[in-house]
C-alpha positions in Angstrom: -61.5 95.9 -50.2 -63.9 95.0 -53.0 -66.4 97.1 -54.7 -70.1 96.6 -54.1 -70.5 96.7 -57.9 -68.5 93.5 -58.6 -69.9 91.2 -61.2 -70.8 91.2 -64.8 -73.4 93.9 -64.6 -73.4 97.4 -63.1 -74.6 98.2 -59.6 -78.1 98.9 -60.8 -78.3 95.7 -63.0 -77.3 97.8 -66.0 -75.2 97.0 -69.0 -72.3 94.5 -68.6 -68.8 95.7 -68.1 -67.3 94.6 -71.4 -68.2 97.8 -73.2 -66.5 101.2 -72.9 -66.8 102.9 -69.5 -67.4 106.2 -71.4 -68.2 106.6 -75.1 -68.5 110.0 -76.8 -69.4 110.7 -80.4 -69.6 114.1 -82.1 -70.2 116.0 -78.8 -70.9 119.7 -79.1 -71.8 122.3 -76.5 -72.5 125.9 -77.5 -73.3 128.9 -75.4 -74.6 131.4 -77.9 -71.8 132.1 -80.3 -69.2 130.5 -78.0 -68.4 126.8 -78.9 -67.1 125.3 -75.6 -66.9 121.7 -76.9 -66.5 121.3 -80.7 -67.2 117.8 -82.1 -65.4 115.6 -79.5 -64.9 111.8 -80.1 -63.3 109.4 -77.6 -63.8 106.2 -75.6 -62.6 105.3 -72.1 -61.8 101.7 -71.4 -63.1 100.0 -68.2 -60.5 100.2 -65.4 -58.2 102.8 -67.0 -57.2 106.2 -65.8 -58.0 108.6 -68.6 -57.0 112.2 -68.6 -58.1 115.4 -70.3 -55.1 117.7 -70.5 -55.5 121.3 -71.5 -55.5 124.9 -70.3 -58.3 126.7 -68.6 -61.2 127.3 -71.0 -60.2 124.4 -73.2 -63.5 122.5 -72.7 -62.5 120.1 -70.0 -65.0 121.0 -67.3 -67.8 121.4 -69.8 -67.2 117.9 -71.1 -67.2 116.6 -67.5 -70.4 118.4 -66.8 -72.1 116.8 -69.8 -70.9 113.3 -68.8 -72.1 113.9 -65.3 -75.5 115.0 -66.6 -75.1 118.5 -65.2 -75.2 120.1 -68.7 -77.1 119.0 -71.7 -75.1 118.8 -75.0 -76.1 120.9 -77.9 -75.6 117.8 -80.2 -73.8 114.5 -80.2 -74.1 111.3 -78.1 -72.4 110.3 -74.9 -72.8 107.2 -72.7 -71.4 106.5 -69.3 -71.4 102.9 -68.0 -73.6 102.1 -71.0 -76.2 104.7 -70.2 -77.1 107.7 -72.3 -76.3 111.0 -70.5 -79.5 112.6 -71.8 -82.1 109.8 -71.8 -80.8 107.9 -68.8 -79.7 110.6 -66.4 -80.7 108.8 -63.2 -78.9 105.6 -64.2 -75.7 107.6 -65.1 -75.8 109.3 -61.7 -76.1 106.0 -59.9 -73.0 104.7 -61.7 -70.7 107.7 -61.2 -68.8 109.5 -58.4 -67.7 113.1 -58.9 -65.1 115.2 -57.2 -65.7 118.8 -58.5 -63.1 121.5 -58.9 -64.8 123.6 -56.3 -65.4 122.2 -52.8 -69.0 121.0 -52.1 -68.7 119.7 -48.6 -70.8 121.0 -45.6 -68.3 122.6 -43.2 -70.8 122.6 -40.4 -71.1 118.8 -40.4 -68.5 116.2 -39.4 -66.7 114.1 -42.0 -68.9 111.1 -41.1 -72.1 113.2 -41.3 -71.1 114.4 -44.7 -70.7 110.8 -45.9 -73.8 109.5 -44.3 -75.9 112.2 -46.0 -74.3 111.2 -49.3 -75.2 107.5 -48.6 -78.8 108.5 -48.0 -78.9 110.4 -51.3 -77.5 107.5 -53.3 -79.6 104.8 -51.5 -76.7 102.9 -50.1 -78.3 100.1 -47.9 -78.1 101.0 -44.3 -76.8 97.5 -43.5 -73.6 98.1 -45.4 -73.2 101.9 -44.9 -71.1 101.7 -41.7 -68.6 99.2 -43.2 -68.4 101.0 -46.5 -67.9 104.4 -44.7 -65.0 103.0 -42.7 -63.5 101.5 -45.9 -63.4 104.7 -47.8 -62.3 106.9 -44.8 -59.4 104.5 -44.1 -58.5 104.6 -47.8 -57.9 108.3 -47.6 -56.5 108.2 -44.0 -59.3 110.1 -42.4 -61.0 107.4 -40.2 -59.5 108.9 -37.0 -60.9 112.3 -38.0 -64.4 111.1 -38.8 -66.0 113.0 -35.9 -64.3 116.3 -36.7 -66.1 119.2 -38.3 -65.1 119.5 -42.0 -64.8 123.3 -41.6 -61.6 122.7 -39.5 -60.0 120.5 -42.2 -57.1 121.7 -44.4 -57.6 122.0 -48.1 -55.8 118.6 -48.7 -58.0 116.9 -46.1 -61.2 118.2 -47.7 -60.1 117.0 -51.1 -59.4 113.5 -49.6 -62.8 113.5 -48.0 -64.4 114.4 -51.3 -62.7 111.5 -52.9 -64.0 109.2 -50.2 -67.5 110.6 -50.7 -67.3 110.0 -54.4 -66.3 106.3 -53.8 -68.9 105.6 -51.1 -71.7 104.3 -53.3 -69.2 102.1 -55.3 -69.4 103.9 -58.6 -68.2 102.4 -61.9 -66.6 105.7 -63.0 -65.0 108.3 -60.8 -64.8 111.8 -62.3 -62.0 114.1 -60.9 -62.2 117.6 -62.2 -58.9 119.3 -61.5 -58.6 117.2 -58.2 -55.5 119.0 -56.8 -56.1 122.6 -58.0 -55.0 125.1 -55.4 -53.1 122.6 -53.3 -49.4 122.8 -52.5 -47.0 120.4 -54.3 -46.6 118.1 -51.2 -50.4 117.8 -50.7 -50.9 117.2 -54.4 -48.4 114.3 -54.3 -50.2 112.9 -51.3 -53.6 113.1 -53.0 -52.1 111.1 -55.9 -50.8 108.4 -53.6 -54.4 107.9 -52.4 -55.7 107.9 -56.0 -53.1 105.3 -57.0 -54.0 103.2 -53.9 -57.7 103.3 -54.7 -57.1 101.9 -58.2 -55.5 98.9 -56.5 -58.4 98.3 -54.2 -61.5 99.5 -56.1 -63.0 98.2 -59.3 -63.2 101.6 -60.9 -62.5 103.7 -64.0 -61.0 107.2 -63.4 -61.6 110.1 -65.7 -59.7 113.2 -64.7 -59.1 116.7 -66.0 -55.9 118.6 -65.3 -53.6 121.3 -66.5 -50.7 119.9 -64.4 -48.2 118.1 -66.6 -46.9 115.9 -63.8 -50.4 114.7 -63.0 -51.1 113.7 -66.6 -48.2 111.2 -66.3 -50.3 109.1 -63.9 -52.8 108.5 -66.7 -53.0 105.3 -68.9 -54.0 107.5 -71.8 -54.3 111.3 -72.3 -56.4 113.4 -74.6 -55.0 116.8 -75.2 -57.9 119.2 -75.6 -57.5 122.8 -76.9 -60.2 125.3 -77.9 -62.9 122.6 -77.4 -61.3 120.0 -79.7 -59.2 116.9 -79.0 -55.9 117.4 -80.9 -54.2 114.1 -80.0 -55.0 111.1 -77.8 -52.5 108.4 -76.8 -50.4 107.1 -73.9 -48.0 109.5 -72.2 -45.0 107.5 -73.5 -46.3 107.4 -77.1 -47.1 111.1 -77.0 -43.6 112.0 -75.9 -42.1 109.6 -78.4 -44.1 111.3 -81.2 -42.2 114.6 -80.5 -38.8 113.0 -80.6 -36.7 116.1 -80.4 -35.0 117.6 -77.4 -36.2 120.9 -76.0 -33.5 123.7 -75.8 -34.2 127.0 -74.0 -31.8 129.9 -74.1 -31.7 133.3 -72.3 -30.2 136.0 -74.5 -29.6 139.7 -74.5 -31.8 140.0 -77.6 -34.4 137.3 -78.0 -35.7 138.7 -81.3 -32.2 138.7 -82.8 -31.6 135.2 -81.5 -34.7 133.8 -83.2 -33.8 135.5 -86.4 -30.3 134.0 -86.3 -31.6 130.6 -85.5 -33.9 130.8 -88.6 -31.2 132.2 -90.8 -28.1 130.2 -89.8 -29.7 126.9 -88.7 -33.1 126.8 -90.4 -34.7 126.4 -87.0 -38.0 128.0 -86.0 -38.0 129.2 -82.4 -40.4 131.1 -80.1 -40.4 132.6 -76.7 -42.0 130.4 -74.0 -41.7 130.7 -70.3 -39.5 133.8 -70.8 -36.9 132.0 -72.9 -36.2 131.4 -76.5 -37.3 127.8 -77.1 -36.5 125.4 -79.9 -36.5 121.7 -80.7 -33.6 119.7 -82.1 -32.9 116.0 -82.5 -29.9 116.0 -80.1 -29.8 119.0 -77.8 -26.4 118.2 -76.1 -24.6 117.9 -79.4 -26.2 121.0 -80.7 -25.2 123.3 -77.8 -21.5 123.8 -78.7 -22.4 124.7 -82.3 -25.1 127.1 -80.9 -22.6 129.0 -78.8 -20.1 129.2 -81.7 -22.4 130.2 -84.5 -25.4 132.0 -83.2 -23.8 135.4 -83.1 -26.0 136.6 -80.2 -24.7 136.5 -76.6 -26.2 133.6 -74.6 -26.7 134.1 -70.9 -27.9 130.6 -70.0 -29.0 127.4 -71.7 -31.0 124.3 -70.7 -31.7 121.0 -72.5 -34.5 118.6 -71.6 -35.9 115.4 -73.1 -39.4 115.5 -74.6 -42.0 116.1 -71.9 -45.8 116.4 -72.1 -45.4 120.2 -72.2 -43.3 119.6 -75.4 -46.1 117.4 -76.7 -48.6 120.1 -76.0 -46.5 122.8 -77.7 -45.9 120.5 -80.7 -49.6 119.9 -81.3 -51.0 123.3 -80.3 -48.2 125.8 -80.9 -47.9 127.0 -77.3 -47.0 125.7 -73.9 -49.9 125.0 -71.5 -48.9 128.0 -69.4 -49.0 130.3 -72.4 -52.4 128.8 -73.4 -53.7 129.4 -69.8 -52.7 133.1 -70.1 -54.4 133.4 -73.5 -57.5 131.7 -72.2 -57.7 134.1 -69.3 -57.3 137.1 -71.5 -60.0 135.8 -73.9 -62.4 135.3 -71.0 -61.9 138.9 -69.8 -62.5 140.2 -73.3 -65.7 138.2 -73.6 -67.0 139.4 -70.2 -66.2 143.0 -71.2 -68.3 142.6 -74.4 -71.4 141.6 -72.5 
């Protein structure tokens, strides 16, 4: 399968493909006193899978909405496929596909009718619509269900259909905003198989947001965003290498006493994450015997893991992404209560 946008220029005869697929400089979005996006800078290379990793409320969806021309920035500049998201909104929209976090399909229409309606909206030539529709439905394994009403589809099938719809008009950039949120682990894995396959068959750049660590591993590069700011940006491998230390988690009878003993006897700062005392050391397996012998606080269980993206997030932000999600949710409730 080849994209209808093959060639040096974009599908609308726009800028050539040798520039960044997405470029952002000094992007800010304020809602009154709330700063949702706070001076963000980054570029996305053509053909890469770029991920925004962060908790709920970090600014991921707001940034996506700006790049998709659904929200105007307070300040800063952003271009997608070479087009300014404020001045060239129509050109940006012609060059992007979007899979939103919340479903936007019409459940009273069939899968094929949903896609044909989308083709009309985006001006896909009728001469190529039928072939293109079959291509994208076969890509997500829904061709045999094309006549079925979408309202009867499972959550995973709807998400696959939304991905097919986002690809129908051969966009240069596909935005996936939390593409597997609310799906079970098996369905999430299946969705990622389809996303990986489309990268092999479509000439496309993928920009996704997620708070699932395992999904971020699929990205070529990751930007960790927290409180509206990008705190670090690199490949998953480089980010994990930057942490270096092993992660040790212990369950004790007295977590406060255990953290005090770690600081006093080992000079190690620890904190409670995911219900366990968590610390980082260069070689976890070698440290465990000494920990049991010298801590002075009974240890119920212990686990050691190599650096993960969750460790990266904790290293750069001071909390795990799960902890940050809980804080973000509490902060949202407080803000709503003040209104």
